[in-house]
C-alpha positions as CSV (number, residue, x, y, z in Angstrom):
1,M,-22.4,-20.5,13.8
2,A,-21.3,-20.7,10.2
3,A,-17.7,-19.7,9.2
4,K,-17.4,-16.2,8.1
5,T,-16.2,-16.8,4.5
6,G,-16.4,-13.3,3.0
7,V,-13.3,-11.2,2.4
8,L,-13.9,-7.4,2.1
9,V,-11.4,-5.1,0.5
10,I,-12.1,-1.4,1.1
11,G,-10.5,0.9,-1.2
12,A,-10.4,-1.7,-3.9
13,S,-10.0,0.8,-6.8
14,G,-6.7,2.1,-5.6
15,Q,-3.2,1.0,-6.7
16,I,-2.9,-1.8,-4.2
17,G,-6.6,-2.7,-4.2
18,T,-7.0,-3.4,-7.9
19,E,-4.4,-6.2,-7.8
20,L,-5.1,-7.4,-4.2
21,V,-8.7,-8.2,-5.1
22,M,-7.6,-10.5,-8.0
23,G,-5.0,-12.1,-5.9
24,L,-7.5,-12.9,-3.1
25,R,-10.0,-14.1,-5.5
26,A,-7.6,-16.6,-6.9
27,I,-7.3,-18.0,-3.4
28,Y,-10.8,-17.6,-1.9
29,G,-13.0,-17.8,-5.0
30,N,-14.5,-14.8,-6.9
31,D,-17.8,-14.8,-5.1
32,N,-16.2,-14.6,-1.6
33,V,-14.0,-11.6,-2.3
34,I,-16.0,-8.2,-2.2
35,A,-14.4,-5.3,-3.7
36,S,-15.6,-1.9,-2.5
37,D,-14.8,1.7,-3.1
38,L,-16.3,5.2,-3.5
39,K,-15.3,5.1,-7.2
40,T,-15.9,2.2,-9.7
41,A,-13.4,-0.6,-10.0
42,S,-11.5,-1.9,-13.0
43,T,-13.3,-3.9,-15.5
44,E,-11.2,-7.0,-14.5
45,V,-12.5,-6.7,-10.9
46,L,-16.1,-5.8,-11.9
47,E,-16.4,-8.8,-14.3
48,S,-14.9,-11.4,-11.9
49,G,-16.9,-10.8,-8.7
50,P,-19.0,-8.6,-6.5
51,F,-18.4,-4.8,-6.1
52,E,-20.2,-2.6,-3.8
53,Q,-19.9,1.2,-3.6
54,L,-18.8,2.1,-0.1
55,D,-17.6,5.2,1.7
56,V,-15.8,3.7,4.8
57,M,-17.0,6.7,6.8
58,D,-20.5,5.4,6.4
59,R,-20.8,3.0,9.3
60,E,-24.3,1.9,8.5
61,R,-23.4,0.9,4.9
62,L,-20.2,-0.8,6.2
63,N,-22.2,-2.9,8.6
64,Q,-24.7,-3.7,6.0
65,I,-22.1,-5.1,3.4
66,V,-20.3,-7.1,6.2
67,G,-23.6,-8.7,7.2
68,Q,-24.8,-9.3,3.6
69,Y,-21.6,-11.1,2.6
70,N,-20.8,-12.9,5.8
71,V,-17.4,-11.0,6.1
72,G,-14.6,-12.4,8.2
73,Q,-11.7,-10.6,6.9
74,V,-11.3,-6.8,6.1
75,Y,-8.5,-5.3,4.2
76,L,-8.8,-1.6,4.8
77,L,-6.9,0.3,2.1
78,A,-9.0,3.4,1.8
79,A,-6.9,6.5,2.6
80,L,-5.6,9.8,1.3
81,L,-2.0,9.5,0.3
82,S,1.0,11.7,1.3
83,A,1.0,14.4,-1.4
84,T,-2.8,14.6,-1.5
85,A,-3.1,14.7,2.3
86,E,-0.9,17.8,2.5
87,Q,-3.5,19.6,0.4
88,K,-6.5,18.3,2.4
89,V,-5.4,18.0,5.9
90,M,-8.7,17.5,7.8
91,P,-10.4,15.2,5.2
92,A,-7.2,13.1,5.2
93,W,-6.9,12.8,9.0
94,N,-10.7,11.9,9.2
95,L,-10.6,9.3,6.5
96,N,-7.3,7.8,7.5
97,M,-8.2,7.5,11.2
98,Y,-12.0,7.1,11.5
99,G,-12.1,4.5,8.9
100,L,-9.7,2.5,10.9
101,F,-11.5,3.1,14.2
102,Y,-14.7,1.8,12.7
103,V,-13.1,-1.5,11.4
104,L,-11.2,-2.1,14.6
105,E,-14.4,-1.5,16.7
106,M,-16.1,-4.2,14.4
107,A,-13.3,-6.6,15.2
108,K,-13.4,-5.8,18.8
109,E,-17.2,-6.6,18.8
110,R,-16.3,-9.9,17.0
111,I,-18.5,-8.9,14.1
112,I,-15.3,-9.6,11.9
113,D,-12.4,-11.9,12.6
114,K,-9.3,-10.4,11.1
115,V,-8.1,-7.0,9.9
116,F,-5.3,-5.8,7.5
117,W,-4.4,-2.3,7.7
118,P,-1.5,-0.8,5.7
119,S,1.0,1.6,7.4
120,S,3.9,3.3,5.5
121,I,7.5,4.5,5.6
122,A,5.9,7.8,6.1
123,V,5.8,7.1,9.8
124,F,9.5,7.9,9.8
125,G,10.8,11.4,9.7
126,P,14.0,13.5,9.2
127,N,15.4,12.3,12.4
128,T,15.1,8.7,11.7
129,P,18.3,6.8,10.5
130,K,18.1,6.9,6.7
131,L,20.2,3.9,5.7
132,N,18.7,0.4,6.6
133,T,16.0,2.0,8.8
134,P,15.4,-0.6,11.5
135,Q,12.2,-1.9,12.6
136,S,12.2,-0.1,16.0
137,T,13.7,3.5,15.7
138,I,12.8,7.2,15.9
139,T,9.3,7.8,14.5
140,E,8.7,11.5,14.2
141,P,6.7,12.2,10.9
142,T,6.3,15.6,9.7
143,T,3.4,15.0,7.3
144,V,-0.4,14.5,7.8
145,Y,-0.2,11.1,6.2
146,G,2.8,10.0,8.2
147,I,1.2,11.3,11.4
148,S,-2.1,9.4,10.7
149,K,-0.1,6.2,10.0
150,L,2.0,6.4,13.2
151,A,-1.2,7.0,15.2
152,G,-2.9,4.0,13.3
153,E,0.0,1.7,14.3
154,R,-0.4,2.5,17.9
155,W,-4.2,2.0,17.7
156,C,-3.7,-1.3,16.0
157,E,-1.3,-2.4,18.8
158,Y,-3.6,-1.1,21.4
159,Y,-6.7,-3.0,20.1
160,H,-4.8,-6.2,19.8
161,N,-3.3,-5.9,23.3
162,R,-6.4,-4.7,25.0
163,Y,-9.2,-6.4,23.1
164,G,-7.5,-9.4,21.3
165,V,-8.2,-7.9,17.8
166,D,-6.3,-9.9,15.2
167,V,-4.9,-7.0,13.2
168,R,-1.9,-7.2,10.9
169,S,0.0,-4.4,9.1
170,L,2.9,-3.7,6.8
171,R,4.9,-0.4,6.4
172,Y,4.8,-0.2,2.6
173,P,7.6,1.4,0.8
174,G,6.9,3.1,-2.6
175,L,4.9,0.7,-4.7
176,I,5.2,0.2,-8.4
177,G,2.5,-1.5,-10.6
178,Y,1.1,-1.4,-14.1
179,K,-2.6,-2.1,-13.4
180,S,-3.6,1.3,-12.1
181,N,-2.4,4.9,-12.4
182,P,-0.7,7.0,-9.8
183,G,-2.7,7.8,-6.8
184,G,-1.3,10.9,-5.2
185,G,1.9,9.5,-3.4
186,T,5.4,11.0,-3.1
187,T,6.8,7.9,-4.7
188,D,4.3,7.8,-7.6
189,Y,6.9,9.2,-10.0
190,A,8.2,5.7,-10.2
191,V,5.0,4.6,-11.6
192,D,4.4,7.7,-14.0
193,I,7.8,7.4,-15.4
194,F,7.1,4.0,-17.0
195,H,3.9,5.4,-18.6
196,K,5.8,8.2,-20.2
197,A,8.6,6.0,-21.4
198,V,6.4,3.7,-23.1
199,A,4.4,6.5,-24.7
200,G,7.7,8.1,-26.0
201,T,7.0,11.2,-23.8
202,P,9.8,13.1,-21.9
203,F,9.4,12.9,-18.2
204,E,9.7,15.7,-15.8
205,C,10.4,14.3,-12.2
206,F,9.1,16.1,-9.3
207,L,12.0,14.7,-7.1
208,S,15.7,15.5,-7.6
209,E,17.7,12.9,-9.5
210,N,19.6,11.6,-6.4
211,T,16.7,11.1,-4.1
212,R,17.0,7.5,-2.9
213,L,13.8,5.8,-1.7
214,P,12.9,2.3,-0.8
215,M,10.5,0.7,-3.3
216,M,8.7,-2.6,-4.1
217,Y,7.1,-4.1,-7.2
218,M,3.4,-4.7,-6.8
219,P,3.4,-8.6,-7.2
220,D,5.8,-8.7,-4.0
221,A,3.6,-6.2,-2.2
222,I,0.5,-8.5,-2.8
223,R,2.5,-11.5,-1.7
224,A,3.5,-9.8,1.5
225,T,0.0,-8.5,2.2
226,I,-1.7,-11.9,1.7
227,G,1.4,-13.5,3.4
228,I,1.1,-11.8,6.6
229,M,-2.6,-12.3,6.9
230,E,-2.3,-16.1,6.1
231,A,0.6,-16.4,8.6
232,E,-0.2,-18.3,11.8
233,S,-1.2,-16.0,14.5
234,E,1.7,-16.8,16.8
235,K,4.2,-15.9,14.2
236,V,2.9,-12.4,13.8
237,L,4.7,-10.9,16.8
238,L,4.3,-7.2,15.9
239,R,0.9,-5.8,16.0
240,S,1.9,-2.3,15.2
241,S,3.4,-2.8,11.7
242,Y,6.3,-4.5,9.9
243,N,9.0,-2.9,7.8
244,I,9.1,-4.5,4.4
245,S,11.0,-3.6,1.3
246,G,12.1,-4.9,-2.1
247,F,15.0,-2.6,-3.3
248,D,15.9,1.1,-3.4
249,F,16.9,3.4,-6.1
250,T,17.1,7.1,-7.3
251,P,15.2,8.6,-10.1
252,A,18.4,8.8,-12.1
253,E,19.1,5.1,-11.5
254,L,15.6,4.2,-12.5
255,A,15.9,6.3,-15.7
256,N,19.2,4.6,-16.6
257,E,17.6,1.2,-16.1
258,I,14.7,2.1,-18.4
259,R,17.2,3.5,-21.1
260,K,18.6,-0.2,-21.3
261,H,15.2,-1.0,-23.0
262,I,14.3,2.5,-24.4
263,P,17.7,4.3,-25.2
264,E,15.9,7.5,-26.3
265,F,14.0,8.0,-23.0
266,E,14.5,11.6,-21.7
267,I,14.0,12.8,-18.2
268,S,14.3,16.3,-16.5
269,Y,13.9,17.3,-12.9
270,N,11.9,20.0,-11.3
271,P,11.5,19.2,-7.6
272,D,8.3,20.6,-5.9
273,F,6.7,20.3,-2.5
274,R,7.0,16.5,-2.5
275,Q,10.8,16.8,-2.4
276,E,10.6,17.9,1.2
277,I,8.3,15.0,2.0
278,A,10.8,12.5,0.4
279,D,13.7,14.1,2.2
280,G,12.2,13.1,5.5
281,W,12.0,9.3,4.5
282,P,14.4,6.5,4.7
283,S,16.7,5.7,1.7
284,S,16.6,2.0,2.5
285,I,14.7,-0.2,4.9
286,D,15.8,-3.2,7.1
287,D,13.1,-5.7,7.0
288,S,14.9,-8.5,8.7
289,V,12.2,-8.9,11.5
290,A,9.5,-9.6,8.9
291,R,11.8,-12.1,7.2
292,Q,12.5,-13.7,10.5
293,D,9.0,-13.8,12.0
294,W,6.8,-15.0,9.1
295,N,9.4,-15.7,6.3
296,W,8.9,-12.7,4.2
297,N,11.0,-12.6,1.1
298,N,11.0,-10.4,-2.0
299,E,11.4,-11.9,-5.4
300,Y,11.8,-8.9,-7.7
301,S,14.9,-6.8,-8.3
302,L,15.1,-3.4,-9.9
303,E,16.2,-5.0,-13.2
304,M,13.4,-7.6,-13.1
305,M,10.8,-5.1,-12.2
306,T,11.8,-2.6,-15.0
307,K,11.7,-5.3,-17.7
308,D,8.3,-6.6,-16.6
309,M,6.7,-3.1,-16.3
310,L,7.8,-2.0,-19.7
311,S,6.6,-5.2,-21.2
312,H,3.1,-5.1,-19.7
313,L,2.7,-1.4,-20.5
314,A,3.8,-2.0,-24.0
315,E,0.9,-4.6,-24.4
316,K,-1.6,-1.9,-23.0
317,V,-0.5,0.6,-25.6
318,I,-0.9,-1.8,-28.4
């Protein structure tokens, strides 16, 4: 049987997917990485390789694309994020859970070889230790998104242990990138703030100034995602999900870092329902297990990320 050379990214038009597709195409070749989403992709993605419209809940369409492109690896990114999920409870649960089931079942039946599924710091909750949150700790999420991610972790581990499914996962912190707009997450203020700063517009933050959260710059997130999928199977000892992190900061600290480059930048604070979500999440993450098992290591600091974000967004404005 011919090797399954296709790599399918489901949810390719989102914050992670936009950049992940391009990273994968640089490795596997443009024609071998299939972007898919309900909404159209970026011009960069559309012009560099195949794109298929896909609702992951449509199992027949999913099977068709996997067969058509000889898919061996699936990166399942389609989900409703934390803030959006609180407004759309059942649609979020159905998408976040049944999409995962469909893909895990395909791997169980050996239709595909390997699965990546993202978890999140949302699996933690108000009773979780907030500082340097360890890999194994109390996980009592209080949000729809967090509950679905915790359940997904357990199902990933179950399918690996019971059926030998090669599934790999990361608990993403807040992700910051310049290639896509905020997507409905509680940490998305840290993306929007840069757009406002470059546009010369005052920014109203929906979290309080001292809300510390773990974050990561998108290039590091892409490296981590591809890195765990490329790691030798025997090094991936956890099949639930790995803690990863880059740095942590508060909105006030981020604003101060931006002012080093744009001194006139203005910020105000008007916490909304997302504050309660953020208050249940860690302030910082211990990702030493990922560093030990498959040599994860972040490259960007807060200072490096801020400079790079402002530089790239300024180019887009011009």
